[in-house]
C-alpha positions as CSV (number, residue, x, y, z in Angstrom):
1,M,-132.1,47.1,53.5
2,S,-129.8,48.5,56.2
3,N,-129.8,52.1,57.4
4,S,-126.1,52.4,56.5
5,F,-126.9,51.5,52.8
6,I,-129.7,54.1,52.7
7,S,-127.5,56.8,54.1
8,Q,-124.6,56.0,51.8
9,Q,-126.9,55.9,48.8
10,S,-128.4,59.2,49.9
11,L,-125.0,60.8,50.2
12,R,-124.0,59.5,46.8
13,D,-127.1,60.9,45.2
14,A,-127.1,64.2,47.1
15,P,-126.3,67.4,45.0
16,G,-122.9,68.9,45.7
17,P,-122.5,72.2,47.6
18,K,-123.8,75.2,45.8
19,P,-121.2,77.8,44.8
20,A,-121.0,80.6,47.4
21,K,-122.7,83.8,46.4
22,K,-121.0,85.9,49.0
23,L,-117.4,86.4,50.2
24,Y,-117.3,86.7,54.0
25,S,-113.6,87.0,54.8
26,M,-110.1,87.4,53.4
27,A,-107.0,86.4,55.4
28,A,-103.9,88.6,54.8
29,L,-100.4,89.1,56.0
30,M,-98.8,92.5,56.4
31,R,-96.3,92.9,53.5
32,G,-94.5,96.2,53.8
33,K,-97.3,98.7,54.4
34,N,-99.8,96.6,52.5
35,F,-101.9,93.5,53.4
36,A,-101.7,90.6,50.9
37,G,-103.4,87.3,50.7
38,N,-105.6,85.0,48.6
39,F,-109.1,83.5,48.4
40,E,-111.1,81.1,46.3
41,T,-114.6,81.3,44.8
42,A,-116.4,78.9,42.5
43,A,-115.0,80.8,39.6
44,G,-111.4,80.4,40.6
45,K,-108.5,81.4,42.8
46,Y,-107.5,85.0,43.4
47,E,-104.6,86.9,45.0
48,F,-105.4,90.3,46.5
49,V,-103.5,93.2,48.0
50,F,-105.0,96.0,50.1
51,V,-102.8,99.1,49.9
52,P,-103.7,101.7,52.6
53,T,-103.2,105.3,51.6
54,S,-104.6,107.0,54.6
55,A,-105.6,106.4,58.2
56,S,-108.1,108.1,60.4
57,L,-110.3,107.5,63.5
58,N,-114.0,107.1,62.9
59,K,-116.1,107.1,66.1
60,G,-112.9,106.2,68.0
61,R,-112.1,103.3,65.7
62,L,-109.1,103.0,63.3
63,E,-110.2,103.3,59.7
64,L,-107.8,102.6,56.7
65,T,-108.6,103.8,53.2
66,G,-106.8,102.7,50.1
67,S,-107.0,100.5,47.0
68,L,-107.9,96.8,46.6
69,G,-106.3,94.9,43.8
70,I,-107.3,91.5,42.7
71,A,-105.4,89.1,40.3
72,S,-107.0,86.0,39.0
73,S,-105.2,82.7,38.4
74,R,-105.7,83.5,34.7
75,G,-103.5,86.6,35.1
76,K,-106.3,89.2,34.9
77,K,-105.7,92.2,37.3
78,R,-108.2,94.7,38.5
79,Q,-108.3,97.4,41.1
80,V,-110.7,99.7,43.0
81,T,-109.8,102.8,44.9
82,G,-111.3,104.5,47.9
83,V,-111.9,101.2,49.8
84,R,-112.5,101.7,53.5
85,A,-111.6,99.1,56.2
86,S,-112.8,99.8,59.7
87,L,-111.4,98.0,62.8
88,L,-113.8,95.6,64.4
89,S,-111.5,93.9,67.0
90,I,-107.9,92.8,67.6
91,Q,-105.9,89.8,68.8
92,S,-102.9,90.5,70.9
93,G,-99.5,89.5,69.6
94,L,-97.8,86.5,71.1
95,G,-94.1,85.9,71.5
96,N,-91.3,88.5,71.9
97,V,-92.4,92.0,72.7
98,P,-91.2,94.5,70.1
99,D,-88.0,96.2,71.3
100,V,-89.4,99.7,70.9
101,I,-92.3,98.8,73.2
102,K,-90.1,96.9,75.6
103,T,-87.5,99.7,76.0
104,R,-89.7,102.8,76.4
105,A,-92.3,103.8,78.9
106,R,-95.6,103.6,77.0
107,A,-98.1,105.6,79.0
108,A,-96.9,104.3,82.3
109,G,-99.8,103.4,84.6
110,A,-102.4,103.9,81.8
111,K,-105.0,101.2,81.1
112,S,-104.3,99.4,77.9
113,A,-107.1,98.5,75.5
114,L,-105.2,95.4,74.5
115,P,-106.3,91.9,75.7
116,V,-104.2,90.3,78.5
117,T,-101.5,88.0,77.1
118,E,-97.9,87.2,78.0
119,A,-97.2,90.7,76.6
120,S,-100.0,92.8,78.1
121,Q,-100.8,96.3,79.4
122,A,-97.8,98.6,78.8
123,S,-95.9,95.9,76.9
124,G,-98.9,94.7,74.8
125,Y,-99.0,94.8,71.0
126,V,-101.4,93.9,68.2
127,G,-100.9,90.6,66.4
128,V,-104.0,90.5,64.2
129,M,-106.5,93.3,63.2
130,Y,-110.0,92.2,62.2
131,M,-111.4,94.9,59.9
132,R,-114.6,95.2,57.9
133,F,-114.5,96.5,54.4
134,A,-117.2,99.0,53.4
135,P,-119.3,97.5,50.5
136,I,-117.1,96.8,47.5
137,D,-118.4,96.7,43.9
138,G,-117.5,93.1,42.9
139,K,-118.2,93.7,39.2
140,A,-115.5,96.4,39.2
141,L,-113.1,93.7,40.3
142,G,-114.4,91.2,37.8
143,L,-116.1,89.1,40.5
144,A,-119.6,87.7,40.3
145,I,-119.8,87.4,44.1
146,D,-121.3,89.7,46.8
147,L,-118.6,91.8,48.5
148,S,-121.0,93.9,50.6
149,S,-119.6,92.8,54.0
150,V,-116.1,91.3,53.8
151,Q,-113.9,91.0,56.9
152,L,-110.2,91.5,56.5
153,N,-108.2,89.3,58.9
154,A,-104.9,91.1,58.8
155,R,-102.0,89.4,60.6
156,L,-99.1,91.7,61.6
157,F,-96.2,89.3,61.4
158,A,-93.4,91.8,61.2
159,D,-90.5,90.8,58.9
160,S,-89.0,94.1,58.0
161,Q,-88.2,97.5,59.5
162,I,-91.3,99.2,58.1
163,E,-93.5,96.3,59.3
164,R,-92.0,96.5,62.8
165,Q,-92.6,100.3,62.8
166,L,-96.2,99.8,61.6
167,R,-96.9,97.1,64.2
168,V,-95.9,99.5,66.9
169,L,-98.0,102.4,65.4
170,Y,-101.1,100.2,65.1
171,S,-100.6,98.9,68.6
172,D,-100.2,102.4,70.0
173,L,-103.2,103.8,68.1
174,I,-105.4,101.0,69.5
175,S,-104.0,100.9,73.1
176,L,-103.5,104.6,73.7
177,K,-106.6,106.0,72.0
178,E,-107.6,107.9,75.2
179,D,-104.4,110.0,74.8
180,A,-105.6,112.5,72.1
181,E,-102.2,114.1,71.6
182,Q,-100.3,110.8,71.2
183,T,-103.1,109.5,68.9
184,A,-102.8,112.5,66.7
185,K,-99.0,112.0,66.5
186,N,-99.4,108.3,65.7
187,L,-102.0,109.0,63.0
188,A,-99.7,111.6,61.4
189,S,-96.8,109.1,61.4
190,L,-99.0,106.4,59.9
191,N,-100.2,108.7,57.1
192,Q,-96.7,109.9,56.4
193,I,-95.7,106.2,55.9
194,F,-98.7,105.6,53.6
195,G,-97.8,108.8,51.6
196,L,-94.2,107.6,51.0
197,G,-95.5,105.3,48.2
């Protein structure tokens, strides 16, 4: 009996993958002021939207608080409020530098916290924010899966005026965090946008 026959037979008889018991990450695109995407579990496919209602700094890191809504492929919708997402890291944006950043002096000479890309230092901007949700009660969302440590991979592809404005605010909050006065202004602007419904 050849080894290839044994390995093929073993593969055929092997049990299939076990359903995941934990959700590790959710990919999202910025849609207006919200972050929307989808994910799949053994129980089905789901669409989600994270709606930030406030922004703050926690130990120098951006933290967004808001609601998380989930809709199943069967049409069931559920939502939890008071969900916190803390910034873990970022990926700089690639491509055209936003006009607002290009045409103004953003902390001239100041060191930027953004990684070096074709648009770096004073002209750098955020393309993706990697955030960690605080533990979420999966049962409240109708999910039989562990949501204790989910990463939100939020891509800031700006398609509208509000998205372009938010991309600049997020970029400035992250890159200019050493400037306390400017950071306070940026947080106030972000919270004003979130409060506008």
